[in-house]
N, C-alpha and C positions, 0 to 999 in steps of 0.2 A: 170757367164753367160753361154752361150752355147759353147763358144770357136770357133764358126764358123767365117768364113771370110766374107768380104764385098761382096755383090751381090748374096749370096746364097739364093735361094727361101726358104721361111719358117723360115729363121733365124731372130730372133728378137733381136735387140740390141739398147741401148740408142743412141740418137742423140746428140753428144756433141756440145755445143755452138750454138744451133739452135735458130734463131730469133723468132720462133713461140711463146714462152711465152710473149714476148713484144707485139706481134701482138694481142694475146688473151687479154692481159690487156687493150690495147688500144680499142679493140672492146667492151669489157665489160664496159669500162668507158663511152662509147657513148650510153649505154642503159639507157633510162629514169628511174629514181627511183633506180638505182643500184649505190652504193658507192663503189669505188675501191681504196684501199690503194696504195700509191706510190710504184712504182716498187722497188726502193732501200730499202724501209721498208720491203716489202714482201720478197725480195731476201736475206735479212739479216738472214733469217731462213733456207736458202737452205743448205742441207747437214747435218743439225742438227737433232738429234733424240729427239725431244721435243713433249710433249703431245699437241694435237691440242687445248685443253682448255687453256693452258698456252700461246700459240701463239695468240689465239683470244683475251685473256685478255691484252696481251702486245700491240696488234694492236687496241684495243678498237672496236672490230667487233663482230657481232652476228653469222656470218657464215664464213667458210674458204673454198675456192675452191682449191683443190689440184689435181695434175695429173702428167702425163708424156707423152712424145712423143717418139715413137719407130719407127725405120725404119724396114720395112719388104720388102726386095727386093728393088723395085723402089718406094714403097709407104710409106707414113707416117701414123702411127696409133696414134690417140690421145685418152688418157684415162683421164677422169675427174670425180671428185666426190665432192659434196657439203656436208660439215660437219657442224653440229650445234655445236657451241662453248659451249653452256650451259651443254650439256651432252656427247659430243663427238661422237654422232651417225650420221650415214649417212642420209642425207635428199634426196639425188639424186645421181645417178651414171650412166655414159654412156661411151661407147667406140666406 
């Protein structure tokens, strides 16, 4: 990472143990027509360097939403990308 300390403007660092992923999963689960894998199943892949096609096959899903949350000063920045499991290509990306 950048080696910077907390509170420095412009410094981006991961947010440890942030509840945001659970909130995102909950919000997506409430969207009509969207199927969301259980949090425990999805998080079993956290920190593992696996091909998204393998993850999708293991979860029996057509798409995988991946992303991260970063703190920039006093703000959080959310990065998200939707990946097609069939070919591993991005279908959508937003920050």
